[in-house]
N, C-alpha and C positions, 0 to 999 in steps of 0.2 A: 513526467510530459505537460508542460505548462501549457495553459492556454486551448483545454479541451472544448470541441466544440459540441453541439447538440448530439446526444447518443440516440434520442427516440426523434421521429417528427410524424405528426398524423399525416393522413392523405390530404385533408382540408388546410395543410400549413404548407404543402409543396408545390411547386410548379414546375413547367419544364425547364426554367432555368437552373434548375437545383441538380442537374445531372452530377456533376463534381462530386455533391454531397451525397446523394441516393441512389446513383444510378441512372440507366435509361428506363429500366422497367419502372421502378417507383416514380421517377419523374413523371413518365405518362400517367401512370393510376391517378398522382395527386393531381395531374392540368384536368384530366377527365372528370374526376370527383368533384372538382371546383368549378370546372365550365360547362361541362355536358350533363351533368345531373340537372341541372335547372331546365335544359332543353328536354328532358324525358329518358336520356340515356341512361340506364340503371349499373350503377358500379358498387359492389358491396365494400365496406368500410375496413378499414386495417390502418397500420402504421409501419413506418420504414425504420429498422436499425441501419444507422447511418455508416458512412464509409469514416466517420470520425470514430465511430465504437469500434470499426474492425482496428484502425490504426491504434487504437487505445489498447486493445487487446493485445495485439501483438508485440507492442511496446513494454507495457506492464508485465507480461508474460517472461520476455526476454528473449523472443524467438527469431527475432527477426535476422540477427546475424548467423545463426543457426542454418536459417533457410538459404541466407546468401551462401555459406559455404556448400551446402548440398547441391546448389545449382550450379557451382564455379566450374567452366571447361564443359558445359554440357553440350552433346551434338544430338539434335532433335533427330537427324536422320538415322541413329544407332538407337532402333525401336526398344530393344532390351535394356540399352542404358536408360533411355527416357521413364522406361515402365518403373526401373528401380530406384531414381532418384524422386520421381513424382510420389511414389509411395511413402519414402521416408519423410517428404515435405509434410503430406497430410497426417501421418501417424504424429508427427512433431507437434501440429495445431490440434489434433484431437487429444492428446494427453497433457496440454496446458491449460491451466485454470483461467476461468473467467475472473475477472477483478470484481470485487463484490459490489462496487458502483454502477459496472455494465449490468450484473444480474438483478439486481435490485429495479433499475430502470426498465427492463425486459420484462420483469415479473409484475412491475406496478402497471404498464401498457396492457399486459394480455388481462389484466384484473378490470381493466376499463372495457374491453373488448366485452368481456363476461357480463359485464352490468348492462351492455347495449342488447346483447344475443342470448346472453343466459349461460348459467354455470357450466363449465368444461367446454365453450365453445369450440366447435371445430374450425382449424384454420389451415391454410396454406401457409407453408413457408418455402418461399421463392429467393433464389440468389439474384442480384442485381448488379453487376460488375460496373463500375464507374467509366470504363474505357466500351462498355457492351453497347451494341444497335448506333454505334455512330456510321453515318453512312459508307466510310469504307471500311468497316470492322464489325461484320453483324453476323458471325457465325451462330447459326441456330443452337439455344441450348449449350451454351459453355459449361455453366456451374449447374448445380442439382436443385432439385425441388421435390419437397416432402410434402404428401397429402395428408389430410384427416389427423392431423395432430391435434390432441386435445390435452390439456393442463399445463400450468407454467414450466414444470420441469422437463417436459417432452419437447415444449417450443425452444428451450436452453439448450437441449441436445441436439434438436434439428439445425437450430442456428449454428453451432459450432461445426456442425457438417456441411453446413453452406460455406463456413469460413474454409474451411478445410479444402472444399472442392475449387476454390479460386488456383489449386494446385493439381488438379486432374492432370493427367498426360496431355490429354487434347488441349487445354487450357495453356498449358505450359507451351508445346509445340505451337499453337496459334500465334500467341504473343512474341515468341521467339520470331515467327516468319513475317510477322506484321510490324515488327521492328518495336514493338512495347517493352520497355523496362517492366522486368516483373514488380519492381517496386514503386513503380507510377500508377500501377493498376491495383483500386482498392475493391473492397466486395461491401455492398449494402445489401441489406436484408428484407424483403416484402412479408409482412404478416399480414392476411388476409381472409377476412370471413369467408369460409368455403361455400359455394354455391351447390346444392345438393343435386348435381348433375348425375350420381352414381345412380339416382332414382328416375333419370330421364334422360339427356343428352347432352354433348357438347361438340365443340368443334373449332375450327379455324375458318377464317375468311378474310379476303383480299380485296382491296379497291380498284383490281385490275384482272386482267387474265394472266394467269402466271406464266402459260407458255409464250404468246405471242406478244406480251405486255399492252394489249388493247385496252384502253382507258375506260371505257362506258359502259363497263359491267361490274357487278359486285360478284365475286366468286366464292360460294358458301361450301365447305365439307364439313362434315360430322356424323357420329355414330352414338351408339348408347352408350350411357355410362361416362367415367371421368376422362378430361381430356389428352390424359397423356398418350392412350394409344392411337388417337389420331395423329398428334404431333411427333410419336415416336414412329409413327408407319406400322405400327402393329397390326392394324386393320385395314380393309379396303374399305372407305367410308361413302356416305352418301353425297353426292355432288349436286349443286343447284348454282343455275348463273341466272342475275337478274341485270335489265338494263337500265341505266342510271338517268339517261335524258327524259323518258316517258313515265318514269317513277315518279319524278318530280312534277310532272305534269298531273299526277294522280292516277294514273294507270296502271295495271297489275301486270308488269311485263316479266314474268317469269320464263327466260327462254329456254332453259333446260331443268330436268328433273332426272337424275340416274339413281337408281337404285344401286347400293354398294353391297359389298357379301356381309362385312360387320360381325366377323366372326365370333368375336368376344366382346366382354365389356369388363370395366374395371370398376370394382363396387368398394365399399367401405366394410371393415371387417370389426369384429369387437376386441380384436389382440391389438394393444398399444404398441408393442414391438412390431408388429406388422400390419399396418392399419388399412392396407389395401390390398384386394387380390384382384384376378382375373377370373371369371368363369364364362363358359360358353353361352351364346345369345340362342332364344328358341328360334323355332324356325318361322313363329309369327313375325317376333323382331326383325330376322332376316329378310322378311318379306313385306316389311312395313318402313314407309318414310320417317324418318325421326321426327320432321317438321312438317306442319301444316302450312297452307299457301300464306295464309294471313300471318305465320310466324316466319317466314322466309322472307315476306316484304318487310316486317317489322325490322329485322337484323339488317336487311338492306339499307333501309332507312338510316338506321343509326351509324351504318359504316360511311353513309353519305355524310352525315354530319360528323363523325371524326374525322374524315378526308378533308372537308370543307375547313375544320378547325385546325388542323396540322397544316393545310396548303400544300399537302405531299400524298402520293400513294401511301397506303396503310396496309400493315399485318396485323389482323386482330383476332383475339382469342373469345369466344362466346361460350356461356352457359347456360341450362335450362335448369332451374328448380325443381324437382320432384316430389319434394318432402313439404316444404313449406312451414318448415318451424323457423320463427324469428325472421325469414327471408320473403317469403310469397310464393305459394304453391303454383307451379306451372309459369311462373314469369322468368323472363329471359335476363341475362344479365351479361356485361361485359367484363372480362376479367383481365385482359391485357391488350395493349396497341403498341406498336413500334413502326417506325418507317419501313416501307418495302424497298428494298435497296439494291436490286438487280437491274429492274428496268427502269428505275428512277435515275439511273446514271448511265444508260445504253446511250450510245451515239445515234440519234434518230436520221442522221444525214446520208446512212446507208443502209441497204438492204440485201441481206445475203441469202441465197437459196440454195440447198445443198440437195443434191440430186443423184440418186444411184445409176450407173451406167448399165449395170448389169444384174440379174437376179441370181438369187442361189436357193439351196434347201433353208427352208426356216425350220430352226430349232425350237424356237419359242416365242410368245407375243406377249405384250402387256401394255400399260399406259406408258405414252412416250411423253418424255420430258424434255421441253426444248425442241428444236428443228433441225438439229445437225446429224451427222453421221461420224462415228467413231469406230476404230478397230485395233486389234492388237491380240496378244495371245491372251486367252483366259486364265483367269486365276480364282478357282473356287475356295472359299474360305469358310468354313462352318463357324469358328468361333471368334471371337476378338483376341482371345489368347494368342491367336496363330499369326496375327498381320503382320509380324516380321517376315514373313516368306514372301510378302508381296514384292514385287520389283517395280520401278517406274515404267510407265507405258503400259502397263497388262491392264486389262479389263478385269475389274472387280466384279464376281459375281457370289451372291451371298441371300442370305435369308432376308435378313432387313440389317438397316444400320442405326447407330445412333452417334451421339458425339464421339465416344471413344473410338471410333474408326476414321476419325477425321486427319490423321496423321499420314494415313494411306490414300485416302479418297483425292487429296490434292495433288496426287502423281499419277492417277489412273486418265486412261484413254478414254473409257466408259465405265458405265456402272449397272450392273443389271441386279436387280431383288426379287425375290418370290413375293414378298407381300410389299403392302403400302399404296396410299392413293399420292396425288399431285401436290398434296401439301404436306407430306410426309418427310422425315429428316433427310433422307437420300435424295429427296427432289429438291429441296431448299438448298443444300450445299451444292449438288452438280449444277444448278441454277447458276450460283454465285459462281462455282469455277469456269462456268461455260463450257462444261463438258455434256456429251448425250448420255442419257438417263434411262432405263424403262423399269419401271417400278410393278409389282403386282403380277408377275408372271404367274405365279402359282408353283412353277416347276423347274426354274431355271436350274437350281443346283443338281437337280436331278439328270437333265439332259444334256448339259454342258458338261466337259470335261477339262480339267486345269492341264494346261499346254496347248490346248486346240484353239486354232485360229479362228476368229469371229468377227463380223461386222455388227454394231449396233447401229441401228438406222431409225432414227425420231424425225424424217423428213416428211413422211406420208400422212400425217395428220394427228390424231388422237390416239390411233394404235402404233405400236413402236415394235419393229422385227429384229430378231436376233438371227443373222445368217451365219450357216458354216462357210470359212473361208473369208478371205479377204479380198472383198468384193471391190470393182473399180468405181470411184465417186467422183463429181464435179462439185466445185462451189462458183456459183456467179455472183457477183457483188456489183450493185447498182449504187450509181451516185445519183441521189434522188433530186438534187439541187440543180443537175445539169439537164434534166429532163424538159424538152419543150411541151407546151401547152397547145397542140392543134384546135381548130374551130370544130373539127370533126369530133364528135364525143367518142372516147376510148372507153368501153364498158366491157364487162367479163361475162364467161359463162360460168356458171358457178353451180355445183349441185352435190357437194359435201359439206354439211354445216361444220363439221370439226376444222376444218380447213378456211373457213372463211373469215376468223379474225387476222390471219396471216396473210391471207390473200388482198384482204382487203387494204393492207399496208402497200402495195403495190399501189403507185398513182393510177386513179381512176374515176370515171364519170357514174359510176354505179352498175347494176348487172342488169344486161340486155338479155339474158336466159338463166333462168334458176329454174333447174330441172327437179321434179317432184318424184322422178324415179328411183333414184339413189335413196332418197329418205324412206320411200316405201318399201323397197329391197332390202335395204341394212336395218332401219331403224323399227320397221313394223313386220315385214316377211310375212305376212298373212294376207290372204284376200279380204278385202272389206264387207263382201257380202258372208263370207264365213263367219267375221264377227258380228256382223248384224242378226245374222240368225243362228247365233251360238246355241239358244235355249232348243231350238229344234234340232241342232246336232247332237247336242247331248242325249235327246231323247233317242235318236237313230243310232247314235253310238253304241247301244247295247246289243244292237243285232248285227252291226257292221264294223269290221275290224278296222278299215281304211279310214273311217269316220272317226273311229274311237282316238285313232294317232292323232288325227286333226285335234280335236277335243283337248288330249293331253298337251298337245304343242301349245295352244293356246292358253290352257291353265297356267301352265309353267312361265308363260311369256307376260303374263298380265295378272300378276298375283294381286298388284294393287286396286284393281278395276272391277267392281260388281257387274256394270254395263260394258260389254266390251266393245261396242263401237267407241265409246268414249276413249279407248285406247289410241284407236286409229286417229281420232280429231285432235286428241294432245300430242301425239308424238309427231304428227304432221305438222302441227302448228308450233311446235317448238322447233324441229329442223328449219321451217321456211322463217320464223321469227329469228332466229341465230343469223341466219343470213341476212335478213334485213336489218337487225340491228349493226351488224358488222359493215355495213355500206350506209348507214344511216347518215346523214338525210337525203341522199341520193337515190334515185328511183333503182327499185328491184323489180323486174318484170319476172313474174312466175308464171310460167308455162303449166297450166293443169296437165293431170296424168297422160300421157302417151304410149302406155303400152299397147303392143299389139297383144292377141288374144293367146298366141301361144306363150307370150311372156308373163301376164296374167294367171295362165294356167298353171307357171313355176312357182308362184307363191303357195304358202300353206293353205290346204282347201279349195285351190285355184280350179282343180280339176272337177270340182262338183258344178261349177257355174261357168265355164269357157267351153266354146263349141269350137270343133276341129277345123280350121280353114286352110286350103291347099296354098293360099298365098295372104298370109296375114298381114304384109306389108301394106297392101292395099285394099285389106279387109274393115273387120269392126274395131277402127281404133277411133282417137280425139275426139271430135266434136260429136258422130254419128253414135257414140256410147252415152254421151250426158243425157240426152232426151230420151233415149229407150227406156221402155218402162221396165225392164229386166235390169238395167246398170244403175237407173235414176237414184236409187236408194244410196247407191255406194258414191254417185257423184255428189249426193247431199253431204255427205261427211267431207269431202273436200271444201266445199264451200262454207261449211261449218268451221272447218279447221282455218280458212284464209280469214274469214268473219272475225274469229277469234283473235289472230294476228293483228288484225287493223283496229277493231274496236276495242279489245279487252286489254291487250299489250300497247296500242297507240301506235302501232307501225303503220302508220298511212302513207308511207313509201314504197306500200305494196302494189302493183299493180298486175292486172291478170290478161293471161293470154291463152287463145283458143288456139290450140293444133289441130292440123287436117280437118279443115273447115271446107268442105266440096262445093257449096251452094251458099246463097246468100241468104235463102230460107233456113238453112240449118243454121247460121248465126243468130238469125232472129229467134228461133226457138231457144238456142243455147242461153242467150241473155235473160229470157223469160223464166227459164228454169233457175238460173244463178239469182234472179230476183227474188224467186220462190224461196229459196234458201237463205236468204239474209244479205245478198251481195248486188245493190243496186248500183246499175251504171250511172255516174256520177254524183251519187251520194259520199258526202265525206269525200271527194274528189278521187272518186275512184274511176280509172280509166280502163278500158277494155280494149286490148290488141288482139289481131288477129296473124296467125304464122302464113306467110305467103309464101305457099311450098308446093302448089299444085297450078298447072297452067290456068285454071279457070279462076284463080285468084288474081291472076294478073289481067286476063281477058276481063273479067268483070271490075277491075279494081274501083272504077267509080262508084259502082254500087254496093261493093263492100267497103267503102270508105262512110257510105252513109250510117252504117250500122255499127263499125267500130272506131275507135279514138286513132287507131294508128296500125303500122304495118311491121312485121319483123321478118325479113329474108330467111328463108330455111332454105339455103342453097343446097344443101344433103339431098332433101327430098325433091326439089324443084329439078335439079339434074337427072335423078330419076327418071320421074316422070315426063320431063321433056324429051329425053333420050330414049325412053321406052323401056330402060333396064332395070334388073334387080341389082341393086348395089350390094347385097348378100350373096351374089353368086360370083365365084370366082372365075366361071367360065366367060362372064363379059365383062369382067372389070378393069380390062385393058381400054374399053370405051368408056368407062365412066372419068370424067374431067368436068368440074365445073366451068373450067375457062373454055368450053365449046361455045363458039360463036350462038348457037341457039340460046342455050342458057343466059349468055351475055347481055343477048338482046332482051330476052324476058325481062331481066333485073334491070337494064335501063328504063325500059318500057315503064315498067310499076314505079320506079324512083320518079319520073316524069309525070305521072298521073298523082301521085301523093302530094308532089309539090303544089300541081295545079291547084288541086281541092284543099290544101291546107292541112293535109293528116304529116303528124310522124311517119318516119319512115327509117328502120335500121336493118342491119342484117346480124345474126345469130348463128348462122352456119359456118363450116369449118373452113371454108374458102380463104379469107383473108388471113387466118390464122397460118394456113399452110404455103401460101404462095404471095410473095411481097407485091408482084405486079398485078394480081388480082385487087389487093388492097388500093394499089394505086389508081388501078379503073375505078373503083369505087369513088373515089375522091373526086374524079372527073366528072361522075355522074352526078354528085353532089348528096350523097346520101348523108342524112343526120347523124349516125351513129353506127360504129362497128363493136359487134361484141364477141370478144376472142377468149382463147384459151388463157389462163394466168400466164403461164409461162412463155407465152408468144405478145403479151400485152406492151410489155415495154419496146420490144425491137419493131413492133407495128406501129407504134406511138412514134418512132422514129422515121418510119417510111412515109407514114402521113404527113408530117410536119413539113417533110422535104418536099413531097409533092405539091402540098398548099403552097408553099413558098415557090415553087417552081410555076404555079397556075396564077401567081398573085393573089391566093386567097388569105383576106385578115380576118 
C-alpha cells in the first residue's frame, strides 16, 4: 500500500477540517484543544489513531476482500442473518495481526502520554468513524468505547476491538439504511487521558432544550461515576437548566434543578481484563446533587463558548475529576463535543400540536421525549438477543436500549423504557427518528403485556403517559409565516413550567397571566407555613401522628435543604424563572398566589394553618392574605422567590399582579409588604398590576390606577360577582355567562378609564379564549392585550386581526 498517510496525530495537530482523517469525534477534540483551551475550557490531552492507520491495517492484514465476501447479499431486515454476518466480520478483524509499523506508532504515542501523566496512565479508547457526526448521519454510539485502559498492550487490544466495532450489527444496518458504502467509512480512534470521574461525576449537556428545541438554555444532565451510565441511559440522572442570555450578562440563572435517582455508578477496578464495574450508590449520593451551583454555571459558560466557536447547537460530554492525580482534583473537563443534529435540521416554519381527544386507563408514566403521540401493539423485549421478534409498527417496551437495538428502533411506532433520562440512548435515537418515547417509567415491562394495544402520549409536557388501548388524537399544524400580527397584543395564560419552552414557540407577545398555583401544587405540594415552622412541627410530631406524617413528607421531598423554607423559594423561583426565560424578553405577568383557604388546606400540612370557611370563593384569598400577620411570613417567601428571579437570574421581564384586591387601601398595604421583602415598585423596572375582577375595581378604577401600573381583567370572577352567583355551583351554572350585558358594561367602562388615565389594560380571563365574538367585542373597546390559553392563541389572533381590519385599526 503506497503512500501511507500519518498513523498518529496529537490533538494539538488536529482541527475540525480533519474529519476525513480522524473522524468527527477526534476532529472535534483537536479543535477544542487548540482553540478553546486558551479560553479556559479544559480538555484532557491525547492522540488519534487515524483512518489511514485503519486502512493500512485492513490492507496489510489482507482482510478487506474477506469482509466484502461476508457482506455480499446482506439483508439488514433479516435480523438473524445480520447478526451472523456481523459476528463473522468482527472475528475476522480480531484474529488479524497489527502490522509492526502501526504497533510501534501506537506504543510510542502511549509512552509519550505516560511521560506527561505518569507510568501506566489511564486512558479512554474511543472509536471515531469518519462518517460519524455528520449532520445527516449521527446515530449515537455506533462504535465502541473502552475506559480505564492502562499499559501499551491493553491499548493495542482496545484499539483492535474498536476497529472491529466498525462492523457491529447496528453499524452495518445503519450504513446500509443511510446509503453509505461499508468501505467508504473508516475508523479512527481517540486515545485520551481519563478524567477520574469515577471518584466524582460526569454527564452530557446540550446547548438547547432537547425536547422543544428552545435555543436559549443549556441543558445539563449527570450522575455519579463514569459517564457511560448517563450516555447509555442506565441511570436516571440529575438535570439542570441554565438560561444563556442573562448568564452572558453575569447573572446566575439556574432555571431548574431536578434530583435524579442515580441508582448506580461506574467506577474503576484493579482488574485489567474488566477495568470498570457498576456499584450501587449510597442513600446520601442519591439524595445529593452531583454539582454545586458554581459548577453548573461553569459548565453552562463552557457550553456557550463551545457553541459560539462551532456556530451551531452542540451535544457535549463533560466529566469532573475526583482524584486529582496529574489532572486536577475537583476540576471540570470537556471530553467530547459534537453538533446537535435533531433540532438543528428542523423546519421552523411550522408548529405541530398533538392533542388526545379522549383519555383512558394509565398503565405507567415517565419522562416524555418529544411532544408527539404514537400507538400500536406493545412488544415487550427483555434482551437484545430477542429483537428479531419485533414487527414494524409495534411499540418497543424494554428495560433500556443501547446501539445494538437500533435495527428495530427505526421501525417502532414508539419506545417505552424502564430506565434512562432525557439524554439516554433511547431518547437521543427516538428524537432523531421523530417518534414518541417515554423513559424512566421504572415498571413498563411489568405492567405492559406483549400484544396489548397501547397509546404513548408525550403531548402533555414533561411527564409522558402510556394508556391502555388505541386512543383517538389529533394533530394541528400551523404555518407560522402566514399568521398576521395585530395591534392588540396576543399574550398567553401559562402555569406549567414544563410546557413553557414549547408554548413559547406559538407566536405571542408574552404572558398575560402566569399562575403560581400549579407550581405550588405540583412542584412544592407543602403549605409554606409548614416549611417555615418545620422545627416546631418536628418537636410536636413526637406526640401527634398526623403531624408526624407531615414531617415525614417534608423530609422525603426536601433532602437537599437544611432550611425547609428555602425549598419553597427555590422551587417557586425555578418554576417562574423557566416561564420567564421561555418568553424572554417579552413581559411575563406573574399573578401572586390566589388559592382559597380550602385549596391551601389541601397542601401537606395545610390543615394546621387554614380556617374552615363556608364560602372560600369570596373569603380569605388574594390580597387580604398578604398583609395578614398570620399569612405574611408565607407571602414573604413568594416575594423572595420573585426577587430571586428578577435580581439573581436577571429575568426583569417579570411583572407582578395582585389578585382579588377589594379596596384601594388593601392595594397600598400589599405594595408596602412587597417592598418590605425586596420587591419595590419601580425599582429595576418592576411594574405591579392589579386584577380587575371585583365590581369595586371598576367603580374605583381611577383610584386603583393611582396605586398600580395597570389592570388585567379577570372575567371569570367579575362575572361571578357582577351576577351574584357561585361559579362552582352547578345549580346556577346556566346563568353564568361572561357575555351578559352587565359584565360587558363593566369591562367597557374600565377599559375607558384605563385609557383616560394612561394605564395599561388587558384581559386574562377565559372569555376571549372561549368566545370569538367576545374577543371581537374587546377589540372594539380598545383593549391593549388579550391573554389566552395556548390552544386558542392562534385562532383568536386571526379573529382579532380580522376585527382590526374591519375597524380600520393599524
